N, C-alpha and C positions, 0 to 999 in steps of 0.2 A: 464191757469189762471182759478181759481175756480169762477163760477157764483154765484151771491148772490141769495139764494133762496128766493121765495116769502113768504113761510110760513115755521115754524119749530115747533115741539112739545115742549111744555112748562109745567111747573107745575104752576098752577094759583089757588090762594085762592080767593074764591068770597064772603065768609061769614064764620063765625065760624062754623066749622064742615063741610063746603063745599069745599073740595079740588078736583080739576080736573086736568087731563093731557089732554091738548087740543092743537090744532094748533093755533099759533098766527102768526100774520104778522111779517116779518123780514124787518124793515126799511133799505133802502140802506145806507151804511156808509157815514157819512159826510167826508169832505176832510181830517180832522184830526183824523178819526176813522179807526180802522181796524176791519175786520170781523173775529171773533174768533169762532172756532169750539170747543164748550166746551166738555171736556172729563169727568171730575168728579166735583160733587158738594157735599158739606158736609152739612147735615142738622143741623142748628143752634138752640139754644133755642128760638131765636126770631121767626124763621119759625114755630116752635111748638106752640108758643104763638098765632100767627096769626090764626093757624089751630084750636087750642082748645078754645081761648077766643075772637078771632076777634080783638086782639089788642096785642101790645107788649109795655108794660109800658105805656107811654103817647101817643104812636102812635096808632091811631084807624083806623081800616080798614073801608073805606068809598066807595071803588070802587074796582073791581077785580084787583088783583096784581100778577105779576109774581114773585114768591119767589126767594130767593137764593143770597148769597153774598160770600160764600166760594167756588170759582171756580177756575179751572185751565183748560187750553186747548191748542190748537194750532192755530197759525194765519193762516187763510185760504185766506184772501185777505188783502194785506198790505195797509196802508194809502195812499190815492192818492196824499197827499202833501209831501210824502217822510219821514214823521217822524215815529219814532217807528220802531219795529222789522219787518223784512221781512217775506214773506210767508213761512210757514213751521217751524217757530220758536215756541218752546214750551213756554208758558207764565203763570205766575201767575197773579192775578188781585188785585189791590188795589181798594176796593169798594168805596172809599170816593172821593167826589169832594168838597173841602173846598171853602167857599164863605163868604165874609163879609156882603153880602147884601147891604143895603143902608147905612151901616156905623153907624147906630144909637146905635147898641148894642156893648159894649166894650168887648174885649177878648184879651188874650196875642198873639201878632202876631207871636210868635215862637211856638205857640200850635195850629196848624190849625185844629186839631181834635175838637176844642172848637168853631170853627167859627159858628156864629148864623144861617147862611143861607146854610150851607153845605148840601150836599145830600149823600145818601148811598144806594147802590144797595139793592133792595128788602125791601124798607122802606116806611111805611104809615106815616111817620112824617110830610110830606107836601102833599098838593093837588095841582096839580095831584100828585099821589104817584110816587116814583122812582122805575120803574120796575127793577126786579132782573135779574139774569143770570141763573136760572134753565131753560135753553132752550138750544136746540142743537146748534144754531147759534146766536150770539149776536155781535152787533156792539158796540165797546167800544173806547172811547178816548185813544189815544196812551200813554198819561201820566198816565194812570191807568194800563199799562201793564208792567210787570217785566219779562225780558227774563230769562229762566231757562237753566241750563246746560244740554246737552243731557244725561249726566250720572245720573241725578236725575229723578227717576221715577215720572211720573204724579200722580200716586195714593199716593205716599208720599207728594208730592207737594200740594196736595189738603188741607193739614193742615197748609199751609203757613199763611193764613188769621188768623184762631184762635190761632195759635202759636204766631203770632204778637201781638194779644191782650194780651197773657200771658206775652210776652217779655216786652210789655209796662208796665204792672203792676209791673213786677220785677224792672224795671228802676224807677218807682215812689217810690218803697221802699228805694231807695238810695243804698249804698254799702252793699251788703249782704255777701261779701266774708268772710268766716270763722265764720258767724254768725248763731244762731239757728232761724230757721224760721218755723212758723206753716202755713199750708195750710188747710183752712176749705172748705171742698167740693171737692171731687175727680172725678167729671164728666170731660168731655173732656177738658174744660178750666183749671180746677184745676189740672188735669194730666199734661197738657202742662205747666202750671205754674211750677210743679215739674221739669220738663225737663229743663226749662229755668233757674230755680234756680240752678240746677246741673251744667249747663254750666257757670253760673255766679259765681261758687265757693262757694255756701253756705256751711257752715260747718256741719250743721245738719238740715235735712228736716223732719218735723213731719207732718203727713197728717191724717185728720179725715174726716169720711164720714158716712152716715147712712147705707151703704151696704158694703158687703165684697168684691165683685168683683172689683169695683173702686179701693179699697185699694190694692189689689194684682197688679193691673196695675200701681199704683203709685210706688210700690216697685220695679217693673221692670224698671221704668224710673229713679230711684235714690232715693226713699225716704228712710230715715234712719230708721224710725219706723212708725207705724200706730196705730190709736185708733178709734174704733167705736164711733159714735156721742153720744151714750147712756152713754158712760163713762165720764160723765160731770165733775166729781171731778178730774179725771186724766188730762182732757184736761185743766182745769183751773190751774193745777199745772205745766204746761208745761214751764212757765216763758220764753216765746219766745222773742227774740230781735225785730222780725218782724213777724206779722201775716197778711196773705193775705186771705181775705174772698171772696170766689168764689162760695158759695152755693146760693146766692141771696136771703137769708131768714134773718128775724130778729133774729131768734134763732142762726143762724151761726154768725151773726155779734156780738151778745152777748157773744158767745164762744170765738171769736177772741179778744174781749175787755178784757175778764176775763183772757185769757191765755197770755196776753202780759205783760212783765215786765215794771217796772216803767221807764218812759222816752222813752219807745219804740215807734214802728210805726205800725199802722193798716192800710192796703190798702184796700179799698172797691172796689172790682172788680166785684163781682156778682151784678146784677141789681135787687134791691129790688122792690116789687110792689109799685105803687103810693101811696102817702099819708104818714102819720106819722107812725114810726116804734117804738115799745117798746123795747128800748135797754138801757143798764146800763151807761148812759152818765155820771152820777155823778162819776163813777169809772174811766172813761177815764179822767175826769178832775182831780180827786185826784192823779191819776198816772202820770199826764201830758203827755198822750199819744198824738202823732201826727196822726190824722185821715186824710188819703189822698184818694180822689177819683181817679179812674182809668176809663178812657172812651176811648174805641176803641184804635187807635194807630196812629202814624205819619209815620216817615220813618224807624221805627223799622222793617218794612217787608223786607228791603234790608239786614239788618243784619241777620234776620232769614234765608233768602235765602242763604247767604254766609255760615252760620252755618251748615245748611242742606247739601249744596254741599260739605263743608269741613268735614263732619261727626262728628262734635262736639256737634250737637243737635240731639237727638233721639226722634222720634215722632211715629214710625210706630205702636208701641204697642197700642196706643190710638184708632186705628181703629178697630172696632169690626165687622162690617157687611158692605156688599156691595150689592146694588140691582140695576137692571136695570130700565129704566124709566116706563116700564109697571107695576112694582111693587111698585110704589110710595106709595100707601096707606099702604102697608105692611111695607115699610121702615119707614114711620112716626110713625106707631104703635110701631115699635121696638125702635126707637129713643126715644119714650116717656117713655119707660121702663128703668129707670136709674139703676135699680138693676141688669140688665142682658146686657146692651149695652154701648159702649162707643160712639165714633164718627161713624156715619152711613153715608155711602157714596151712592150717586145715580151716575149712569153711564149714559151718553147721547149718546149712540150708535143708533142702529137701532130700539130701543124700542119706540112703537108708542103710540097713545092716549089710555087711559084706564079710564073707568068710576070710 
C-alpha cells in the first residue's frame, strides 16, 4: 500500500506575476477520498489569467492558490470507505462540486453547473479558495473521479475536462446534425469544439481565428474551411445556422452575431471580461437569434470519455507542448502565446521545485 506523503511539489500562484513551484502539505484523505498521483495537467485560460492578472473574470486572487483543474492520474490509495476506484486505476477528474448552499438562490435542479455555492478545483471564486490539482499527489472525493480504460493514454485523457466544456457548448446549441456551424476562436477550447461538432454530425464547420496555426489544427480535427478573423466581410457572409463564440472577446461575439442566419443560435462559450460589452444586440433582435450561455459542464464528461475510448472523438492534435514541473514558468509563457501553441501540458513526475 502506498503511504500518503507529507508534502508534494505544486504550482502555486501568490499574486499576479508571482508563480511558484513549491512543496505543499498533502492532507490525509478523508474516508470518501482517494489519493491520486497526478500524471498530466493542462494549462487553462483561467490559470493564465490568475498568473497575468491576479483574477479570472470575477474570481479575484486574495490568497496563495494551487492552480489546475484539467488533470488525470492514477489512484495511489483507494478511499477508506470502499467507494470509488481501486488503487492502480487510471482516472480523469471532474473538478466541480455542486452545492445549493443555503437554498436562497434559485437555479434549475437539473443543471448543477449553475448551483450557486458550487466549487471548482483551482478557483478563487470563494474564500477560502478551492485549491487545484497541479500537485503531484491530491486527495479527491471519489465522486469526482472517472475511471479510464487502460487503452486510453493518460496524455490524451488530459483533455477530458476541456473537451467536456466543448461538448457541453455543442449540446447547448441543440441539434447540429447536418447544419452549418461557425466556431469563432480556434484556441484549445475552440479546437475541441470543432472535434465535438464533427462527432455530433455537423454538416459544415467553419472556423475563424486571428492566427494561422490554430486554423491548421482545426482543419486536422474536421473543420470544413477556415477564415482569418481579419476577413470580417467573409465571416459576416457565412450565414451559419449556429455560431459558437469561443474567443472570449466582444469582437468575437460581434462576429458570431453578424455571421448567424435569421432565427439561428449563438452559443456564448468564451468567457468575456467582466462588465458591459459592445456587441450588435440590435442585430440579434432583428434576426431573432437565440443567445445561449455555456458554463463548464455536467455529466458530459462521461460521454466524452466514452467517445475517446471508442475512437469517435479526436483530440490529440490539440496538444502542442509538454513540460515537466521544473519548466513550469516556460510552460506558462508558451501557453500564453496563442499564435504558436495549443494545449500545453505539465507532467508531474520527479520534477521538483523551481523558482
